[in-house]
MARLODREN-901361 format. One record per residue (C-alpha): residue in one letter; chain; x, y, z. Coordinates in steps of 0.5 Angstrom, whole numbers, m for minus. Layout:
res  chain  east  north  up
A  A  X  Y  Z;
...
END
This chain:
res  chain  east  north  up
M  A  32  m370  m104;
L  A  39  m370  m107;
P  A  39  m372  m114;
L  A  42  m378  m118;
I  A  48  m375  m122;
I  A  50  m378  m128;
I  A  57  m375  m131;
G  A  57  m376  m139;
A  A  52  m376  m144;
G  A  54  m381  m149;
L  A  50  m388  m150;
A  A  51  m390  m143;
G  A  49  m384  m139;
W  A  43  m383  m143;
T  A  41  m390  m143;
T  A  42  m390  m135;
A  A  37  m384  m134;
R  A  32  m387  m139;
E  A  32  m394  m136;
F  A  32  m391  m129;
R  A  26  m386  m130;
K  A  22  m393  m132;
L  A  23  m395  m125;
D  A  23  m388  m121;
K  A  19  m382  m123;
I  A  20  m378  m117;
T  A  28  m378  m115;
P  A  31  m372  m119;
V  A  36  m373  m124;
L  A  42  m369  m126;
L  A  46  m370  m132;
I  A  53  m366  m133;
T  A  56  m366  m139;
A  A  62  m362  m143;
D  A  59  m362  m149;
S  A  52  m360  m152;
G  A  48  m367  m149;
D  A  45  m368  m156;
F  A  44  m376  m157;
Y  A  47  m379  m163;
A  A  49  m386  m165;
K  A  56  m387  m164;
P  A  57  m393  m169;
S  A  54  m388  m174;
L  A  60  m384  m174;
S  A  64  m389  m178;
N  A  59  m390  m184;
A  A  56  m383  m185;
F  A  60  m381  m191;
A  A  58  m387  m196;
Q  A  51  m385  m194;
K  A  52  m378  m195;
R  A  50  m376  m188;
G  A  54  m370  m185;
P  A  54  m368  m178;
A  A  47  m365  m178;
H  A  44  m371  m180;
L  A  47  m376  m174;
V  A  44  m372  m168;
T  A  37  m376  m167;
T  A  35  m373  m161;
P  A  37  m366  m159;
A  A  39  m365  m152;
A  A  33  m361  m150;
S  A  28  m366  m152;
M  A  32  m372  m149;
A  A  32  m368  m142;
Q  A  25  m366  m143;
S  A  22  m373  m144;
Q  A  26  m376  m139;
N  A  25  m371  m134;
V  A  32  m370  m133;
T  A  36  m363  m131;
L  A  41  m362  m136;
Q  A  48  m359  m134;
A  A  51  m358  m141;
H  A  58  m355  m143;
T  A  60  m356  m136;
R  A  66  m359  m134;
V  A  67  m363  m128;
T  A  73  m362  m124;
A  A  73  m366  m118;
I  A  69  m371  m114;
N  A  69  m371  m107;
T  A  66  m378  m105;
A  A  67  m377  m97;
S  A  62  m371  m98;
Q  A  58  m374  m104;
T  A  59  m367  m108;
V  A  61  m366  m115;
N  A  65  m360  m117;
T  A  64  m357  m124;
S  A  66  m351  m128;
A  A  58  m349  m126;
G  A  59  m350  m119;
D  A  58  m355  m114;
F  A  53  m361  m113;
A  A  51  m366  m108;
Y  A  49  m372  m110;
A  A  45  m378  m107;
R  A  48  m383  m112;
L  A  53  m382  m117;
V  A  54  m385  m124;
L  A  61  m384  m128;
A  A  59  m385  m135;
T  A  65  m381  m137;
G  A  67  m386  m143;
A  A  74  m387  m146;
Q  A  79  m382  m150;
P  A  83  m384  m156;
I  A  90  m387  m155;
R  A  95  m382  m158;
I  A  102  m384  m160;
P  A  108  m380  m160;
M  A  110  m378  m167;
A  A  116  m374  m170;
G  A  115  m368  m175;
D  A  112  m361  m175;
A  A  105  m364  m177;
A  A  104  m369  m171;
S  A  99  m365  m168;
A  A  95  m365  m174;
V  A  93  m372  m173;
L  A  85  m373  m172;
S  A  81  m378  m168;
V  A  74  m379  m169;
N  A  71  m381  m162;
S  A  65  m376  m161;
W  A  60  m372  m166;
Q  A  64  m366  m165;
D  A  70  m370  m167;
F  A  66  m372  m173;
S  A  64  m365  m175;
A  A  72  m363  m175;
F  A  73  m369  m179;
H  A  68  m368  m184;
A  A  70  m360  m185;
R  A  77  m362  m187;
L  A  75  m367  m192;
T  A  69  m363  m195;
G  A  73  m357  m195;
G  A  76  m354  m202;
N  A  83  m356  m202;
V  A  86  m362  m205;
A  A  93  m364  m205;
A  A  96  m367  m211;
T  A  96  m374  m208;
T  A  92  m378  m214;
A  A  92  m378  m221;
V  A  84  m376  m221;
G  A  85  m371  m215;
Q  A  82  m375  m210;
K  A  83  m373  m203;
H  A  87  m378  m199;
I  A  86  m380  m192;
V  A  91  m384  m188;
I  A  88  m388  m183;
M  A  93  m391  m177;
G  A  90  m397  m175;
A  A  87  m403  m178;
G  A  82  m405  m172;
L  A  75  m405  m173;
I  A  74  m398  m173;
G  A  80  m397  m178;
C  A  77  m402  m182;
E  A  70  m399  m182;
F  A  72  m392  m184;
A  A  77  m395  m189;
N  A  70  m398  m192;
D  A  66  m392  m191;
L  A  71  m387  m194;
V  A  73  m391  m200;
S  A  66  m392  m202;
A  A  65  m385  m202;
G  A  70  m383  m207;
F  A  76  m382  m203;
A  A  83  m385  m203;
V  A  85  m389  m197;
T  A  91  m392  m194;
V  A  91  m396  m188;
V  A  98  m397  m184;
D  A  98  m402  m178;
P  A  104  m406  m175;
A  A  100  m412  m175;
S  A  100  m417  m181;
S  A  92  m417  m182;
P  A  86  m413  m181;
I  A  82  m413  m174;
A  A  88  m418  m172;
A  A  85  m418  m165;
L  A  78  m420  m166;
L  A  78  m424  m173;
P  A  81  m431  m175;
P  A  87  m430  m179;
G  A  84  m433  m185;
L  A  78  m428  m185;
G  A  82  m422  m183;
D  A  86  m424  m190;
Q  A  79  m424  m194;
L  A  77  m417  m191;
R  A  84  m415  m193;
E  A  83  m417  m200;
A  A  75  m415  m200;
L  A  77  m408  m198;
A  A  83  m408  m203;
D  A  79  m409  m209;
Q  A  75  m403  m207;
G  A  81  m399  m207;
V  A  84  m399  m200;
V  A  92  m399  m200;
W  A  95  m403  m194;
H  A  101  m402  m191;
F  A  102  m408  m185;
G  A  108  m409  m181;
T  A  110  m401  m180;
T  A  107  m395  m177;
V  A  107  m388  m178;
Q  A  113  m385  m175;
E  A  113  m377  m178;
M  A  109  m372  m180;
D  A  111  m365  m183;
H  A  107  m360  m187;
L  A  108  m359  m194;
A  A  109  m351  m196;
E  A  103  m349  m201;
S  A  100  m355  m201;
G  A  93  m353  m198;
G  A  94  m357  m191;
A  A  97  m363  m194;
V  A  102  m367  m190;
S  A  108  m371  m192;
V  A  107  m378  m188;
K  A  113  m382  m187;
L  A  113  m389  m184;
A  A  117  m393  m180;
N  A  119  m398  m186;
G  A  122  m391  m190;
Q  A  116  m390  m195;
T  A  113  m384  m195;
M  A  107  m381  m198;
V  A  102  m375  m198;
A  A  96  m374  m195;
D  A  90  m369  m194;
V  A  88  m372  m187;
V  A  91  m377  m182;
L  A  86  m381  m178;
S  A  88  m384  m172;
A  A  84  m390  m170;
I  A  89  m394  m166;
G  A  84  m395  m160;
L  A  81  m392  m154;
R  A  83  m392  m147;
A  A  78  m391  m141;
D  A  78  m384  m139;
L  A  80  m385  m131;
G  A  82  m378  m129;
L  A  76  m376  m125;
A  A  76  m383  m122;
Q  A  83  m383  m120;
A  A  83  m376  m117;
A  A  77  m378  m113;
G  A  81  m384  m110;
L  A  77  m390  m114;
Q  A  80  m396  m115;
C  A  82  m396  m123;
E  A  86  m401  m127;
R  A  84  m401  m135;
G  A  78  m398  m133;
I  A  74  m396  m127;
V  A  74  m402  m123;
V  A  66  m404  m121;
D  A  63  m410  m118;
A  A  57  m415  m120;
R  A  52  m409  m119;
L  A  57  m404  m122;
Q  A  59  m400  m116;
T  A  66  m397  m115;
S  A  70  m398  m109;
A  A  67  m392  m106;
P  A  60  m392  m103;
N  A  54  m389  m108;
V  A  59  m389  m114;
Y  A  58  m393  m120;
A  A  61  m393  m127;
L  A  59  m397  m133;
G  A  61  m396  m141;
D  A  67  m395  m144;
A  A  70  m392  m137;
A  A  68  m399  m133;
Q  A  72  m405  m132;
Y  A  67  m410  m130;
E  A  69  m417  m126;
N  A  74  m421  m129;
G  A  78  m415  m131;
R  A  74  m414  m138;
T  A  73  m408  m141;
L  A  67  m408  m146;
P  A  67  m402  m151;
Y  A  61  m404  m155;
V  A  53  m402  m155;
M  A  50  m408  m153;
P  A  54  m409  m146;
I  A  52  m401  m145;
M  A  45  m403  m146;
H  A  45  m409  m141;
A  A  49  m405  m136;
A  A  45  m399  m136;
K  A  38  m403  m135;
A  A  42  m407  m129;
L  A  44  m401  m126;
A  A  38  m397  m126;
A  A  34  m403  m122;
T  A  40  m402  m117;
L  A  39  m395  m117;
A  A  32  m395  m116;
G  A  32  m400  m110;
Q  A  32  m407  m113;
P  A  40  m409  m113;
T  A  41  m413  m119;
V  A  47  m416  m122;
V  A  49  m415  m129;
Q  A  49  m421  m133;
F  A  52  m420  m140;
P  A  49  m425  m145;
L  A  53  m427  m151;
M  A  54  m421  m155;
P  A  56  m422  m162;
V  A  59  m416  m166;
A  A  57  m413  m172;
V  A  63  m410  m177;
K  A  60  m405  m181;
T  A  65  m407  m187;
P  A  60  m408  m193;
A  A  66  m410  m198;
L  A  65  m416  m193;
P  A  60  m416  m188;
L  A  62  m419  m181;
V  A  59  m422  m175;
V  A  64  m424  m169;
A  A  63  m427  m162;
A  A  69  m428  m159;
P  A  71  m433  m154;
A  A  71  m431  m147;
P  A  78  m428  m145;
G  A  83  m433  m143;
T  A  79  m439  m147;
V  A  84  m444  m149;
G  A  83  m446  m156;
Q  A  84  m444  m164;
W  A  80  m442  m170;
M  A  78  m446  m175;
P  A  74  m446  m181;
S  A  68  m450  m181;
E  A  65  m448  m188;
P  A  65  m443  m193;
G  A  64  m436  m189;
V  A  63  m440  m182;
W  A  69  m440  m177;
L  A  69  m443  m170;
F  A  73  m442  m164;
T  A  74  m449  m161;
D  A  77  m451  m154;
G  A  81  m457  m153;
N  A  74  m461  m152;
Q  A  72  m459  m159;
A  A  67  m455  m156;
A  A  65  m449  m160;
K  A  67  m442  m155;
G  A  66  m437  m161;
F  A  64  m436  m168;
A  A  66  m431  m174;
L  A  61  m430  m180;
S  A  62  m427  m186;
G  A  58  m425  m192;
A  A  51  m428  m193;
H  A  53  m432  m187;
T  A  52  m426  m182;
G  A  45  m428  m182;
R  A  46  m434  m178;
R  A  48  m431  m172;
A  A  42  m433  m168;
E  A  43  m440  m170;
L  A  51  m440  m168;
A  A  49  m437  m162;
R  A  45  m443  m160;
Q  A  50  m447  m161;
L  A  55  m443  m156;
V  A  50  m443  m151;
END
């Protein structure tokens, strides 16, 4: 019996395997991953420092235990080099494997922007447990640049989006000096009502975060005899010294394998309502996928819903994935936030409804989205019912 092959051992890959096993105990499942396959909660990467959690604390289930409990054959530390959809084979660094059905859970990669300077390659991104381990090692090492009066290590974060703000809150709470640089005029500008973004900016500034809006990092250069510190030059001409520069400017779907295999790709791997790609017996979900209506959904809840629907389809019960309202919680303790953004293309505007509550209303004054802050985040179910 040819196996179901899953490429990728992130939340999308492991959740698909687990949901499939609930419905099919017999079909062999082969999970191929370039890393160890250990299971961890990716959202925990951006709030670990304040909780004094190092890399070892973030792995919730070792790969061997995951494979055993789900009756999955794990092919770890293995790179997939090609997919042949005609012969239904996967070529890897460990040999070739034939599949009955294939699931692409290849995730996304950090966006890198061109930058001048001899230290440009020293910019870090945190998109995996391995990335976090390298970032943690840099911040907990012995060398400290003379960037603050009290000898704090200084981190410059490129990007004031959701992940950049979560890291900023986490790191400043852990005692680091934090500067955030973004070309927008307020934090999480793509998701938050402008007024609420201003409140978040002020709340994090009160914690010690320094903001530089309307500009970008233009150049990074090593400083001689500085213990690894770099000089950071902004497009507005300002310069600063940093121990670490963290890029949090966003992710881009990892499309290399899919494009080489001839699958239809746009912003992600294009899938239909049952998550099938343009090739027979090949499916995709998670950060790598582009769902109907051109949406990409890089959050936990969409992955959980997609994996459950896909597992049913793979088990012989064709199932259309249906995404309910899925509010996003932003892990910024300085100002906790929950946002249910309106559907893409919805015409309307954000308006404050009451302190701590914002509503996105259309031309008929119907609520199509909401944003909650502080103590009001506990009202997410109440507001969700209004939208439904």
